[in-house]
N, CA, C and O atoms as a Tripos MOL2 file, in Angstrom:
@<TRIPOS>MOLECULE
protein
  308   307    77     0     0
PROTEIN
NO_CHARGES

@<TRIPOS>ATOM
      1 N          -6.2690   17.9110  -20.4340 N.3       1 MET1
      2 CA         -7.0740   17.9300  -19.2260 C.3       1 MET1
      3 C          -6.2290   17.5960  -18.0070 C.2       1 MET1
      4 O          -6.4980   18.1160  -16.9240 O.2       1 MET1
      5 N          -5.2390   16.7640  -18.1410 N.am      2 LEU2
      6 CA         -4.3850   16.4030  -17.0150 C.3       2 LEU2
      7 C          -3.0540   17.1430  -17.0510 C.2       2 LEU2
      8 O          -2.0850   16.7060  -16.4300 O.2       2 LEU2
      9 N          -2.9990   18.2630  -17.7740 N.am      3 ASP3
     10 CA         -1.7560   19.0160  -17.8880 C.3       3 ASP3
     11 C          -1.2440   19.5130  -16.5450 C.2       3 ASP3
     12 O          -0.0350   19.6320  -16.3450 O.2       3 ASP3
     13 N          -2.1590   19.8030  -15.6250 N.am      4 ASN4
     14 CA         -1.7750   20.3290  -14.3150 C.3       4 ASN4
     15 C          -1.7170   19.2520  -13.2460 C.2       4 ASN4
     16 O          -1.5800   19.5680  -12.0640 O.2       4 ASN4
     17 N          -1.8170   17.9940  -13.6320 N.am      5 PHE5
     18 CA         -1.8340   16.9000  -12.6610 C.3       5 PHE5
     19 C          -0.5000   16.8040  -11.9320 C.2       5 PHE5
     20 O           0.5670   16.7820  -12.5460 O.2       5 PHE5
     21 N          -0.5900   16.7460  -10.6060 N.am      6 THR6
     22 CA          0.5940   16.5630   -9.7730 C.3       6 THR6
     23 C           0.3770   15.3100   -8.9440 C.2       6 THR6
     24 O          -0.5680   15.2660   -8.1570 O.2       6 THR6
     25 N           1.2090   14.2940   -9.0860 N.am      7 PRO7
     26 CA          1.0200   13.0740   -8.2990 C.3       7 PRO7
     27 C           1.2440   13.3400   -6.8160 C.2       7 PRO7
     28 O           2.0730   14.1700   -6.4420 O.2       7 PRO7
     29 N           0.5120   12.6430   -5.9940 N.am      8 PHE8
     30 CA          0.6310   12.7760   -4.5450 C.3       8 PHE8
     31 C           1.6730   11.8000   -4.0210 C.2       8 PHE8
     32 O           1.8400   10.7060   -4.5600 O.2       8 PHE8
     33 N           2.3670   12.2040   -2.9710 N.am      9 ASP9
     34 CA          3.2910   11.2950   -2.2960 C.3       9 ASP9
     35 C           2.5210   10.3010   -1.4310 C.2       9 ASP9
     36 O           3.0300    9.2270   -1.1100 O.2       9 ASP9
     37 N           1.3020   10.6590   -1.0570 N.am     10 GLN10
     38 CA          0.4910    9.8020   -0.2120 C.3      10 GLN10
     39 C          -0.0020    8.6110   -1.0280 C.2      10 GLN10
     40 O          -0.1430    8.6910   -2.2480 O.2      10 GLN10
     41 N          -0.2600    7.5110   -0.3360 N.am     11 THR11
     42 CA         -0.6310    6.2890   -1.0410 C.3      11 THR11
     43 C          -2.1070    5.9330   -0.9410 C.2      11 THR11
     44 O          -2.5500    4.9900   -1.5970 O.2      11 THR11
     45 N          -2.8770    6.6540   -0.1440 N.am     12 SER12
     46 CA         -4.2920    6.3250   -0.0200 C.3      12 SER12
     47 C          -5.1330    7.5960   -0.0170 C.2      12 SER12
     48 O          -4.6370    8.6940    0.2340 O.2      12 SER12
     49 N          -6.4050    7.4160   -0.2990 N.am     13 LEU13
     50 CA         -7.3330    8.5360   -0.2750 C.3      13 LEU13
     51 C          -7.3880    9.1510    1.1200 C.2      13 LEU13
     52 O          -7.4850   10.3700    1.2570 O.2      13 LEU13
     53 N          -7.3290    8.3210    2.1450 N.am     14 VAL14
     54 CA         -7.3470    8.8090    3.5260 C.3      14 VAL14
     55 C          -6.1670    9.7470    3.7770 C.2      14 VAL14
     56 O          -6.3330   10.8180    4.3590 O.2      14 VAL14
     57 N          -4.9880    9.3450    3.3390 N.am     15 GLU15
     58 CA         -3.8040   10.1870    3.5350 C.3      15 GLU15
     59 C          -3.9170   11.4970    2.7620 C.2      15 GLU15
     60 O          -3.5280   12.5510    3.2660 O.2      15 GLU15
     61 N          -4.4380   11.4390    1.5600 N.am     16 ILE16
     62 CA         -4.6020   12.6540    0.7590 C.3      16 ILE16
     63 C          -5.5840   13.6040    1.4290 C.2      16 ILE16
     64 O          -5.3150   14.8010    1.5280 O.2      16 ILE16
     65 N          -6.7170   13.0860    1.8890 N.am     17 LEU17
     66 CA         -7.7050   13.9360    2.5530 C.3      17 LEU17
     67 C          -7.1720   14.4960    3.8610 C.2      17 LEU17
     68 O          -7.4450   15.6500    4.1910 O.2      17 LEU17
     69 N          -6.4150   13.7030    4.6160 N.am     18 ASN18
     70 CA         -5.8050   14.2110    5.8480 C.3      18 ASN18
     71 C          -4.8610   15.3620    5.5510 C.2      18 ASN18
     72 O          -4.8660   16.3700    6.2580 O.2      18 ASN18
     73 N          -4.0540   15.2210    4.5160 N.am     19 LEU19
     74 CA         -3.1170   16.2710    4.1330 C.3      19 LEU19
     75 C          -3.8590   17.5400    3.7260 C.2      19 LEU19
     76 O          -3.4750   18.6410    4.1190 O.2      19 LEU19
     77 N          -4.9130   17.3860    2.9450 N.am     20 ARG20
     78 CA         -5.6910   18.5610    2.5260 C.3      20 ARG20
     79 C          -6.3540   19.2330    3.7200 C.2      20 ARG20
     80 O          -6.4220   20.4610    3.7730 O.2      20 ARG20
     81 N          -6.8440   18.4500    4.6790 N.am     21 ALA21
     82 CA         -7.4730   19.0190    5.8710 C.3      21 ALA21
     83 C          -6.4640   19.8000    6.7030 C.2      21 ALA21
     84 O          -6.8120   20.8190    7.3010 O.2      21 ALA21
     85 N          -5.2260   19.3370    6.7470 N.am     22 LEU22
     86 CA         -4.1770   20.0450    7.4880 C.3      22 LEU22
     87 C          -3.7130   21.3060    6.7680 C.2      22 LEU22
     88 O          -3.5200   22.3470    7.3960 O.2      22 LEU22
     89 N          -3.5330   21.2130    5.4550 N.am     23 ASN23
     90 CA         -2.9520   22.3220    4.6990 C.3      23 ASN23
     91 C          -3.9630   23.3380    4.1790 C.2      23 ASN23
     92 O          -3.6600   24.5280    4.0840 O.2      23 ASN23
     93 N          -5.1530   22.8720    3.8470 N.am     24 THR24
     94 CA         -6.1640   23.7780    3.2800 C.3      24 THR24
     95 C          -7.5380   23.4910    3.8880 C.2      24 THR24
     96 O          -8.4620   23.1140    3.1680 O.2      24 THR24
     97 N          -7.6830   23.6640    5.2060 N.am     25 PRO25
     98 CA         -8.9330   23.2840    5.8660 C.3      25 PRO25
     99 C         -10.1510   24.0960    5.4240 C.2      25 PRO25
    100 O         -11.2790   23.6190    5.5450 O.2      25 PRO25
    101 N          -9.9490   25.2990    4.9200 N.am     26 ASP26
    102 CA        -11.0780   26.1480    4.5410 C.3      26 ASP26
    103 C         -11.4220   26.0880    3.0510 C.2      26 ASP26
    104 O         -12.3430   26.7670    2.5980 O.2      26 ASP26
    105 N         -10.6910   25.2880    2.3030 N.am     27 GLU27
    106 CA        -10.9640   25.1390    0.8710 C.3      27 GLU27
    107 C         -12.1250   24.1700    0.6530 C.2      27 GLU27
    108 O         -12.2440   23.1830    1.3800 O.2      27 GLU27
    109 N         -12.9750   24.4300   -0.3270 N.am     28 PRO28
    110 CA        -14.0810   23.5150   -0.6100 C.3      28 PRO28
    111 C         -13.5770   22.1440   -1.0680 C.2      28 PRO28
    112 O         -12.7280   22.0390   -1.9540 O.2      28 PRO28
    113 N         -14.1120   21.1180   -0.4530 N.am     29 ALA29
    114 CA        -13.7780   19.7450   -0.8290 C.3      29 ALA29
    115 C         -14.9240   19.1210   -1.6200 C.2      29 ALA29
    116 O         -14.7140   18.2430   -2.4570 O.2      29 ALA29
    117 N         -16.1280   19.5860   -1.3440 N.am     30 TYR30
    118 CA        -17.3270   18.9670   -1.9050 C.3      30 TYR30
    119 C         -18.3710   20.0530   -2.0890 C.2      30 TYR30
    120 O         -18.5680   20.8850   -1.2040 O.2      30 TYR30
    121 N         -19.0260   20.0500   -3.2080 N.am     31 ARG31
    122 CA        -20.0930   21.0130   -3.4730 C.3      31 ARG31
    123 C         -21.2720   20.2480   -4.0680 C.2      31 ARG31
    124 O         -21.1440   19.5940   -5.1030 O.2      31 ARG31
    125 N         -22.4230   20.3380   -3.3970 N.am     32 PHE32
    126 CA        -23.6330   19.6780   -3.8810 C.3      32 PHE32
    127 C         -24.6210   20.7520   -4.3050 C.2      32 PHE32
    128 O         -25.0110   21.5950   -3.4970 O.2      32 PHE32
    129 N         -25.0240   20.7250   -5.5580 N.am     33 ILE33
    130 CA        -25.9770   21.6970   -6.0770 C.3      33 ILE33
    131 C         -27.3030   20.9780   -6.2740 C.2      33 ILE33
    132 O         -27.3870   19.9780   -6.9870 O.2      33 ILE33
    133 N         -28.3420   21.5080   -5.6240 N.am     34 HIS34
    134 CA        -29.6620   20.8760   -5.7000 C.3      34 HIS34
    135 C         -30.2230   20.9190   -7.1150 C.2      34 HIS34
    136 O         -30.0490   21.9020   -7.8350 O.2      34 HIS34
    137 N         -30.8850   19.8610   -7.4960 N.am     35 CYS35
    138 CA        -31.5650   19.7940   -8.7940 C.3      35 CYS35
    139 C         -33.0440   20.1300   -8.6490 C.2      35 CYS35
    140 O         -33.7820   20.1680   -9.6330 O.2      35 CYS35
    141 N         -33.4650   20.3700   -7.4230 N.am     36 ASP36
    142 CA        -34.8610   20.6670   -7.1200 C.3      36 ASP36
    143 C         -35.2100   22.0660   -7.6370 C.2      36 ASP36
    144 O         -34.5490   23.0390   -7.2750 O.2      36 ASP36
    145 N         -36.2410   22.1720   -8.4800 N.am     37 LYS37
    146 CA        -36.5940   23.4790   -9.0430 C.3      37 LYS37
    147 C         -37.1320   24.4360   -7.9850 C.2      37 LYS37
    148 O         -37.1980   25.6420   -8.2230 O.2      37 LYS37
    149 N         -37.5200   23.9140   -6.8110 N.am     38 ASN38
    150 CA        -37.9740   24.7850   -5.7290 C.3      38 ASN38
    151 C         -36.8060   25.4150   -4.9760 C.2      38 ASN38
    152 O         -36.9960   26.3700   -4.2230 O.2      38 ASN38
    153 N         -35.5970   24.8840   -5.1740 N.am     39 ARG39
    154 CA        -34.3940   25.4150   -4.5110 C.3      39 ARG39
    155 C         -33.2520   25.5300   -5.5350 C.2      39 ARG39
    156 O         -32.1890   24.9430   -5.3300 O.2      39 ARG39
    157 N         -33.4530   26.2630   -6.6160 N.am     40 PRO40
    158 CA        -32.4620   26.2410   -7.6960 C.3      40 PRO40
    159 C         -31.0980   26.8230   -7.3260 C.2      40 PRO40
    160 O         -30.0800   26.4160   -7.8840 O.2      40 PRO40
    161 N         -31.0730   27.7550   -6.4040 N.am     41 ASP41
    162 CA        -29.8030   28.4050   -6.0680 C.3      41 ASP41
    163 C         -29.1600   27.8520   -4.8030 C.2      41 ASP41
    164 O         -28.1000   28.3220   -4.3900 O.2      41 ASP41
    165 N         -29.7850   26.8700   -4.1940 N.am     42 GLU42
    166 CA        -29.2640   26.3320   -2.9360 C.3      42 GLU42
    167 C         -28.1800   25.2950   -3.2130 C.2      42 GLU42
    168 O         -28.3470   24.4090   -4.0510 O.2      42 GLU42
    169 N         -27.0870   25.4210   -2.5060 N.am     43 GLU43
    170 CA        -26.0130   24.4450   -2.6240 C.3      43 GLU43
    171 C         -25.4160   24.1860   -1.2510 C.2      43 GLU43
    172 O         -25.5240   25.0150   -0.3480 O.2      43 GLU43
    173 N         -24.7930   23.0400   -1.1070 N.am     44 ILE44
    174 CA        -24.1160   22.6660    0.1320 C.3      44 ILE44
    175 C         -22.6310   22.5880   -0.1800 C.2      44 ILE44
    176 O         -22.2170   21.8940   -1.1080 O.2      44 ILE44
    177 N         -21.8330   23.3060    0.6030 N.am     45 VAL45
    178 CA        -20.3830   23.2850    0.4260 C.3      45 VAL45
    179 C         -19.7660   22.7320    1.7000 C.2      45 VAL45
    180 O         -20.0850   23.1820    2.8000 O.2      45 VAL45
    181 N         -18.8930   21.7680    1.5510 N.am     46 LEU46
    182 CA        -18.1970   21.1530    2.6750 C.3      46 LEU46
    183 C         -16.7020   21.3800    2.4720 C.2      46 LEU46
    184 O         -16.1480   21.0060    1.4390 O.2      46 LEU46
    185 N         -16.0500   21.9950    3.4610 N.am     47 THR47
    186 CA        -14.6130   22.2430    3.3480 C.3      47 THR47
    187 C         -13.8350   20.9940    3.7540 C.2      47 THR47
    188 O         -14.3910   20.0600    4.3300 O.2      47 THR47
    189 N         -12.5410   20.9960    3.4430 N.am     48 TYR48
    190 CA        -11.7060   19.8630    3.8390 C.3      48 TYR48
    191 C         -11.6740   19.7130    5.3580 C.2      48 TYR48
    192 O         -11.6580   18.5900    5.8620 O.2      48 TYR48
    193 N         -11.6650   20.8170    6.0920 N.am     49 GLY49
    194 CA        -11.6740   20.7510    7.5520 C.3      49 GLY49
    195 C         -12.9690   20.1580    8.0820 C.2      49 GLY49
    196 O         -12.9520   19.3200    8.9840 O.2      49 GLY49
    197 N         -14.1000   20.5970    7.5170 N.am     50 GLU50
    198 CA        -15.3960   20.0590    7.9290 C.3      50 GLU50
    199 C         -15.5130   18.5830    7.5740 C.2      50 GLU50
    200 O         -16.0270   17.7840    8.3560 O.2      50 GLU50
    201 N         -15.0370   18.2350    6.3980 N.am     51 MET51
    202 CA        -15.0820   16.8320    5.9830 C.3      51 MET51
    203 C         -14.2520   15.9680    6.9240 C.2      51 MET51
    204 O         -14.6790   14.8800    7.3100 O.2      51 MET51
    205 N         -13.0750   16.4460    7.2900 N.am     52 ASP52
    206 CA        -12.2090   15.7080    8.2050 C.3      52 ASP52
    207 C         -12.9120   15.4660    9.5370 C.2      52 ASP52
    208 O         -12.8580   14.3620   10.0780 O.2      52 ASP52
    209 N         -13.5700   16.4930   10.0630 N.am     53 THR53
    210 CA        -14.2990   16.3600   11.3300 C.3      53 THR53
    211 C         -15.4110   15.3250   11.2130 C.2      53 THR53
    212 O         -15.5580   14.4680   12.0840 O.2      53 THR53
    213 N         -16.1940   15.4030   10.1410 N.am     54 LYS54
    214 CA        -17.3030   14.4610    9.9530 C.3      54 LYS54
    215 C         -16.8060   13.0290    9.7500 C.2      54 LYS54
    216 O         -17.3900   12.0860   10.2830 O.2      54 LYS54
    217 N         -15.7420   12.8700    8.9880 N.am     55 VAL55
    218 CA        -15.1930   11.5350    8.7300 C.3      55 VAL55
    219 C         -14.6650   10.9120   10.0140 C.2      55 VAL55
    220 O         -14.8830    9.7270   10.2680 O.2      55 VAL55
    221 N         -13.9720   11.7020   10.8220 N.am     56 ARG56
    222 CA        -13.4360   11.1790   12.0900 C.3      56 ARG56
    223 C         -14.5640   10.7830   13.0430 C.2      56 ARG56
    224 O         -14.4630    9.7720   13.7380 O.2      56 ARG56
    225 N         -15.6340   11.5750   13.0780 N.am     57 LEU57
    226 CA        -16.7820   11.2430   13.9200 C.3      57 LEU57
    227 C         -17.4330    9.9440   13.4480 C.2      57 LEU57
    228 O         -17.7390    9.0680   14.2570 O.2      57 LEU57
    229 N         -17.6410    9.8230   12.1470 N.am     58 LEU58
    230 CA        -18.2360    8.5990   11.6060 C.3      58 LEU58
    231 C         -17.3480    7.3880   11.8690 C.2      58 LEU58
    232 O         -17.8510    6.3150   12.2010 O.2      58 LEU58
    233 N         -16.0410    7.5490   11.7240 N.am     59 ALA59
    234 CA        -15.1120    6.4390   11.9830 C.3      59 ALA59
    235 C         -15.1980    5.9790   13.4340 C.2      59 ALA59
    236 O         -15.1620    4.7820   13.7170 O.2      59 ALA59
    237 N         -15.3130    6.9330   14.3480 N.am     60 THR60
    238 CA        -15.4370    6.5920   15.7710 C.3      60 THR60
    239 C         -16.7250    5.8220   16.0310 C.2      60 THR60
    240 O         -16.7220    4.8240   16.7510 O.2      60 THR60
    241 N         -17.8190    6.2860   15.4470 N.am     61 ILE61
    242 CA        -19.1080    5.6100   15.6240 C.3      61 ILE61
    243 C         -19.0420    4.1870   15.0650 C.2      61 ILE61
    244 O         -19.4990    3.2440   15.7110 O.2      61 ILE61
    245 N         -18.4770    4.0330   13.8760 N.am     62 LEU62
    246 CA        -18.3830    2.7010   13.2730 C.3      62 LEU62
    247 C         -17.4970    1.7680   14.0870 C.2      62 LEU62
    248 O         -17.8180    0.5890   14.2380 O.2      62 LEU62
    249 N         -16.3930    2.2750   14.6120 N.am     63 GLN63
    250 CA        -15.5000    1.4350   15.4180 C.3      63 GLN63
    251 C         -16.1950    0.9320   16.6770 C.2      63 GLN63
    252 O         -15.8950   -0.1590   17.1610 O.2      63 GLN63
    253 N         -17.1200    1.7240   17.2040 N.am     64 ASP64
    254 CA        -17.8600    1.3170   18.3990 C.3      64 ASP64
    255 C         -18.9410    0.2850   18.0920 C.2      64 ASP64
    256 O         -19.3570   -0.4530   18.9850 O.2      64 ASP64
    257 N         -19.3980    0.2220   16.8500 N.am     65 ARG65
    258 CA        -20.5560   -0.6060   16.5210 C.3      65 ARG65
    259 C         -20.2590   -1.8590   15.7120 C.2      65 ARG65
    260 O         -21.1040   -2.7510   15.6390 O.2      65 ARG65
    261 N         -19.1000   -1.9500   15.1110 N.am     66 ILE66
    262 CA        -18.8130   -3.1090   14.2650 C.3      66 ILE66
    263 C         -17.5310   -3.7920   14.7070 C.2      66 ILE66
    264 O         -16.7190   -3.2270   15.4400 O.2      66 ILE66
    265 N         -17.3730   -5.0140   14.2450 N.am     67 GLU67
    266 CA        -16.1710   -5.7860   14.5480 C.3      67 GLU67
    267 C         -15.1480   -5.6070   13.4290 C.2      67 GLU67
    268 O         -15.5090   -5.3250   12.2870 O.2      67 GLU67
    269 N         -13.8920   -5.7700   13.7620 N.am     68 LEU68
    270 CA        -12.8260   -5.7050   12.7770 C.3      68 LEU68
    271 C         -13.0850   -6.7230   11.6690 C.2      68 LEU68
    272 O         -13.3280   -7.8970   11.9490 O.2      68 LEU68
    273 N         -13.0350   -6.2880   10.4350 N.am     69 GLY69
    274 CA        -13.2870   -7.1690    9.3030 C.3      69 GLY69
    275 C         -14.7100   -7.1080    8.7760 C.2      69 GLY69
    276 O         -14.9760   -7.5840    7.6730 O.2      69 GLY69
    277 N         -15.6390   -6.5270    9.5470 N.am     70 ASP70
    278 CA        -17.0090   -6.3660    9.0690 C.3      70 ASP70
    279 C         -17.0260   -5.3990    7.8900 C.2      70 ASP70
    280 O         -16.1680   -4.5240    7.7770 O.2      70 ASP70
    281 N         -18.0040   -5.5680    7.0270 N.am     71 ARG71
    282 CA        -18.1590   -4.6720    5.8880 C.3      71 ARG71
    283 C         -19.2370   -3.6420    6.1800 C.2      71 ARG71
    284 O         -20.2140   -3.9080    6.8800 O.2      71 ARG71
    285 N         -19.0260   -2.4630    5.6220 N.am     72 VAL72
    286 CA        -19.9680   -1.3660    5.8200 C.3      72 VAL72
    287 C         -20.2280   -0.7100    4.4760 C.2      72 VAL72
    288 O         -19.2990   -0.4890    3.7000 O.2      72 VAL72
    289 N         -21.4730   -0.4020    4.2000 N.am     73 LEU73
    290 CA        -21.8370    0.3170    2.9860 C.3      73 LEU73
    291 C         -22.2880    1.7090    3.3910 C.2      73 LEU73
    292 O         -23.2190    1.8560    4.1820 O.2      73 LEU73
    293 N         -21.6370    2.7280    2.8570 N.am     74 LEU74
    294 CA        -21.9860    4.1150    3.1400 C.3      74 LEU74
    295 C         -22.6140    4.7170    1.8910 C.2      74 LEU74
    296 O         -22.0200    4.6720    0.8140 O.2      74 LEU74
    297 N         -23.8030    5.2750    2.0270 N.am     75 LEU75
    298 CA        -24.5050    5.9030    0.9060 C.3      75 LEU75
    299 C         -24.7400    7.3670    1.2290 C.2      75 LEU75
    300 O         -25.2680    7.7070    2.2880 O.2      75 LEU75
    301 N         -24.3480    8.2140    0.3200 N.am     76 TYR76
    302 CA        -24.5300    9.6540    0.4900 C.3      76 TYR76
    303 C         -25.1820   10.2190   -0.7590 C.2      76 TYR76
    304 O         -24.9930    9.6940   -1.8570 O.2      76 TYR76
    305 N         -25.9650   11.3120   -0.5890 N.am     77 PRO77
    306 CA        -26.5780   11.9290   -1.7810 C.3      77 PRO77
    307 C         -25.5290   12.5720   -2.6630 C.2      77 PRO77
    308 O         -25.8600   13.1370   -3.7050 O.2      77 PRO77
@<TRIPOS>BOND
     1     1     2 1
     2     2     3 1
     3     3     4 2
     4     3     5 am
     5     5     6 1
     6     6     7 1
     7     7     8 2
     8     7     9 am
     9     9    10 1
    10    10    11 1
    11    11    12 2
    12    11    13 am
    13    13    14 1
    14    14    15 1
    15    15    16 2
    16    15    17 am
    17    17    18 1
    18    18    19 1
    19    19    20 2
    20    19    21 am
    21    21    22 1
    22    22    23 1
    23    23    24 2
    24    23    25 am
    25    25    26 1
    26    26    27 1
    27    27    28 2
    28    27    29 am
    29    29    30 1
    30    30    31 1
    31    31    32 2
    32    31    33 am
    33    33    34 1
    34    34    35 1
    35    35    36 2
    36    35    37 am
    37    37    38 1
    38    38    39 1
    39    39    40 2
    40    39    41 am
    41    41    42 1
    42    42    43 1
    43    43    44 2
    44    43    45 am
    45    45    46 1
    46    46    47 1
    47    47    48 2
    48    47    49 am
    49    49    50 1
    50    50    51 1
    51    51    52 2
    52    51    53 am
    53    53    54 1
    54    54    55 1
    55    55    56 2
    56    55    57 am
    57    57    58 1
    58    58    59 1
    59    59    60 2
    60    59    61 am
    61    61    62 1
    62    62    63 1
    63    63    64 2
    64    63    65 am
    65    65    66 1
    66    66    67 1
    67    67    68 2
    68    67    69 am
    69    69    70 1
    70    70    71 1
    71    71    72 2
    72    71    73 am
    73    73    74 1
    74    74    75 1
    75    75    76 2
    76    75    77 am
    77    77    78 1
    78    78    79 1
    79    79    80 2
    80    79    81 am
    81    81    82 1
    82    82    83 1
    83    83    84 2
    84    83    85 am
    85    85    86 1
    86    86    87 1
    87    87    88 2
    88    87    89 am
    89    89    90 1
    90    90    91 1
    91    91    92 2
    92    91    93 am
    93    93    94 1
    94    94    95 1
    95    95    96 2
    96    95    97 am
    97    97    98 1
    98    98    99 1
    99    99   100 2
   100    99   101 am
   101   101   102 1
   102   102   103 1
   103   103   104 2
   104   103   105 am
   105   105   106 1
   106   106   107 1
   107   107   108 2
   108   107   109 am
   109   109   110 1
   110   110   111 1
   111   111   112 2
   112   111   113 am
   113   113   114 1
   114   114   115 1
   115   115   116 2
   116   115   117 am
   117   117   118 1
   118   118   119 1
   119   119   120 2
   120   119   121 am
   121   121   122 1
   122   122   123 1
   123   123   124 2
   124   123   125 am
   125   125   126 1
   126   126   127 1
   127   127   128 2
   128   127   129 am
   129   129   130 1
   130   130   131 1
   131   131   132 2
   132   131   133 am
   133   133   134 1
   134   134   135 1
   135   135   136 2
   136   135   137 am
   137   137   138 1
   138   138   139 1
   139   139   140 2
   140   139   141 am
   141   141   142 1
   142   142   143 1
   143   143   144 2
   144   143   145 am
   145   145   146 1
   146   146   147 1
   147   147   148 2
   148   147   149 am
   149   149   150 1
   150   150   151 1
   151   151   152 2
   152   151   153 am
   153   153   154 1
   154   154   155 1
   155   155   156 2
   156   155   157 am
   157   157   158 1
   158   158   159 1
   159   159   160 2
   160   159   161 am
   161   161   162 1
   162   162   163 1
   163   163   164 2
   164   163   165 am
   165   165   166 1
   166   166   167 1
   167   167   168 2
   168   167   169 am
   169   169   170 1
   170   170   171 1
   171   171   172 2
   172   171   173 am
   173   173   174 1
   174   174   175 1
   175   175   176 2
   176   175   177 am
   177   177   178 1
   178   178   179 1
   179   179   180 2
   180   179   181 am
   181   181   182 1
   182   182   183 1
   183   183   184 2
   184   183   185 am
   185   185   186 1
   186   186   187 1
   187   187   188 2
   188   187   189 am
   189   189   190 1
   190   190   191 1
   191   191   192 2
   192   191   193 am
   193   193   194 1
   194   194   195 1
   195   195   196 2
   196   195   197 am
   197   197   198 1
   198   198   199 1
   199   199   200 2
   200   199   201 am
   201   201   202 1
   202   202   203 1
   203   203   204 2
   204   203   205 am
   205   205   206 1
   206   206   207 1
   207   207   208 2
   208   207   209 am
   209   209   210 1
   210   210   211 1
   211   211   212 2
   212   211   213 am
   213   213   214 1
   214   214   215 1
   215   215   216 2
   216   215   217 am
   217   217   218 1
   218   218   219 1
   219   219   220 2
   220   219   221 am
   221   221   222 1
   222   222   223 1
   223   223   224 2
   224   223   225 am
   225   225   226 1
   226   226   227 1
   227   227   228 2
   228   227   229 am
   229   229   230 1
   230   230   231 1
   231   231   232 2
   232   231   233 am
   233   233   234 1
   234   234   235 1
   235   235   236 2
   236   235   237 am
   237   237   238 1
   238   238   239 1
   239   239   240 2
   240   239   241 am
   241   241   242 1
   242   242   243 1
   243   243   244 2
   244   243   245 am
   245   245   246 1
   246   246   247 1
   247   247   248 2
   248   247   249 am
   249   249   250 1
   250   250   251 1
   251   251   252 2
   252   251   253 am
   253   253   254 1
   254   254   255 1
   255   255   256 2
   256   255   257 am
   257   257   258 1
   258   258   259 1
   259   259   260 2
   260   259   261 am
   261   261   262 1
   262   262   263 1
   263   263   264 2
   264   263   265 am
   265   265   266 1
   266   266   267 1
   267   267   268 2
   268   267   269 am
   269   269   270 1
   270   270   271 1
   271   271   272 2
   272   271   273 am
   273   273   274 1
   274   274   275 1
   275   275   276 2
   276   275   277 am
   277   277   278 1
   278   278   279 1
   279   279   280 2
   280   279   281 am
   281   281   282 1
   282   282   283 1
   283   283   284 2
   284   283   285 am
   285   285   286 1
   286   286   287 1
   287   287   288 2
   288   287   289 am
   289   289   290 1
   290   290   291 1
   291   291   292 2
   292   291   293 am
   293   293   294 1
   294   294   295 1
   295   295   296 2
   296   295   297 am
   297   297   298 1
   298   298   299 1
   299   299   300 2
   300   299   301 am
   301   301   302 1
   302   302   303 1
   303   303   304 2
   304   303   305 am
   305   305   306 1
   306   306   307 1
   307   307   308 2
@<TRIPOS>SUBSTRUCTURE
     1 MET1         2 RESIDUE 1 A MET
     2 LEU2         6 RESIDUE 1 A LEU
     3 ASP3        10 RESIDUE 1 A ASP
     4 ASN4        14 RESIDUE 1 A ASN
     5 PHE5        18 RESIDUE 1 A PHE
     6 THR6        22 RESIDUE 1 A THR
     7 PRO7        26 RESIDUE 1 A PRO
     8 PHE8        30 RESIDUE 1 A PHE
     9 ASP9        34 RESIDUE 1 A ASP
    10 GLN10       38 RESIDUE 1 A GLN
    11 THR11       42 RESIDUE 1 A THR
    12 SER12       46 RESIDUE 1 A SER
    13 LEU13       50 RESIDUE 1 A LEU
    14 VAL14       54 RESIDUE 1 A VAL
    15 GLU15       58 RESIDUE 1 A GLU
    16 ILE16       62 RESIDUE 1 A ILE
    17 LEU17       66 RESIDUE 1 A LEU
    18 ASN18       70 RESIDUE 1 A ASN
    19 LEU19       74 RESIDUE 1 A LEU
    20 ARG20       78 RESIDUE 1 A ARG
    21 ALA21       82 RESIDUE 1 A ALA
    22 LEU22       86 RESIDUE 1 A LEU
    23 ASN23       90 RESIDUE 1 A ASN
    24 THR24       94 RESIDUE 1 A THR
    25 PRO25       98 RESIDUE 1 A PRO
    26 ASP26      102 RESIDUE 1 A ASP
    27 GLU27      106 RESIDUE 1 A GLU
    28 PRO28      110 RESIDUE 1 A PRO
    29 ALA29      114 RESIDUE 1 A ALA
    30 TYR30      118 RESIDUE 1 A TYR
    31 ARG31      122 RESIDUE 1 A ARG
    32 PHE32      126 RESIDUE 1 A PHE
    33 ILE33      130 RESIDUE 1 A ILE
    34 HIS34      134 RESIDUE 1 A HIS
    35 CYS35      138 RESIDUE 1 A CYS
    36 ASP36      142 RESIDUE 1 A ASP
    37 LYS37      146 RESIDUE 1 A LYS
    38 ASN38      150 RESIDUE 1 A ASN
    39 ARG39      154 RESIDUE 1 A ARG
    40 PRO40      158 RESIDUE 1 A PRO
    41 ASP41      162 RESIDUE 1 A ASP
    42 GLU42      166 RESIDUE 1 A GLU
    43 GLU43      170 RESIDUE 1 A GLU
    44 ILE44      174 RESIDUE 1 A ILE
    45 VAL45      178 RESIDUE 1 A VAL
    46 LEU46      182 RESIDUE 1 A LEU
    47 THR47      186 RESIDUE 1 A THR
    48 TYR48      190 RESIDUE 1 A TYR
    49 GLY49      194 RESIDUE 1 A GLY
    50 GLU50      198 RESIDUE 1 A GLU
    51 MET51      202 RESIDUE 1 A MET
    52 ASP52      206 RESIDUE 1 A ASP
    53 THR53      210 RESIDUE 1 A THR
    54 LYS54      214 RESIDUE 1 A LYS
    55 VAL55      218 RESIDUE 1 A VAL
    56 ARG56      222 RESIDUE 1 A ARG
    57 LEU57      226 RESIDUE 1 A LEU
    58 LEU58      230 RESIDUE 1 A LEU
    59 ALA59      234 RESIDUE 1 A ALA
    60 THR60      238 RESIDUE 1 A THR
    61 ILE61      242 RESIDUE 1 A ILE
    62 LEU62      246 RESIDUE 1 A LEU
    63 GLN63      250 RESIDUE 1 A GLN
    64 ASP64      254 RESIDUE 1 A ASP
    65 ARG65      258 RESIDUE 1 A ARG
    66 ILE66      262 RESIDUE 1 A ILE
    67 GLU67      266 RESIDUE 1 A GLU
    68 LEU68      270 RESIDUE 1 A LEU
    69 GLY69      274 RESIDUE 1 A GLY
    70 ASP70      278 RESIDUE 1 A ASP
    71 ARG71      282 RESIDUE 1 A ARG
    72 VAL72      286 RESIDUE 1 A VAL
    73 LEU73      290 RESIDUE 1 A LEU
    74 LEU74      294 RESIDUE 1 A LEU
    75 LEU75      298 RESIDUE 1 A LEU
    76 TYR76      302 RESIDUE 1 A TYR
    77 PRO77      306 RESIDUE 1 A PRO
């Protein structure tokens, strides 16, 4: 299962995601498939570029609202 594993030179998830957003912005990073029987074929796809934009926006909002050292819990479906 890990035969194709290539270790990253980056040391954090943030660095890895930044690199993917720069190199492959149009590649799918996240795919959510609904379990709702009323929407069986509906899915949400987020590319690395879109994810980078959303993450940077959220980071800006959090920096404006919290103090350094505060803890934040992020919940996503």
